[in-house]
N, C-alpha and C positions, 0 to 999 in steps of 0.2 A: 319835226314833222311827224304826223301820225302814219304808222304803217310803213315807214321807210320809202315813201313815194316821191320824196323831193328829187333824188337822183337815183334812179333805178339802174341795176346792173343787168337787167334782163332784156333780151331782144325778142320781139314778137308779141303780137297782140294776145295770143292764148296764154303765154307765160305771165304777161303783165296783168291780165284779167284774173288769173289764178292768185297772184300775189295780192291784188286788190280784194278779192273775195276772202282770202285768209285774214287780211288786216281788218276788214269790216266784221268778220265773224268773231275774232278775238276781242275787238272793241265792244261788240254787243254782249259777249259773255261777261266781260268785266263790268259793263254797265248794269246788266241784269243782276249780277252778284252784289253790286253796291246797293241796288234798290231792295233786294230781298234781305240783305243784312249779313250774308255769309262771306262777303269780301269787303275789306276795308281799303279805302283808296290810298292809305299810307304805304302799302306794299309796292305800289307802282312807282 
């Protein structure tokens, strides 16, 4: 699963939303890097 959200170990809405925001942010950085050419998908 993406971002480790299949089975979370966190309790509380604030902590879960922080984990979700971090997961989306990292995914977007990797995606932007792939589009611009400075990140190859083979590293992941």
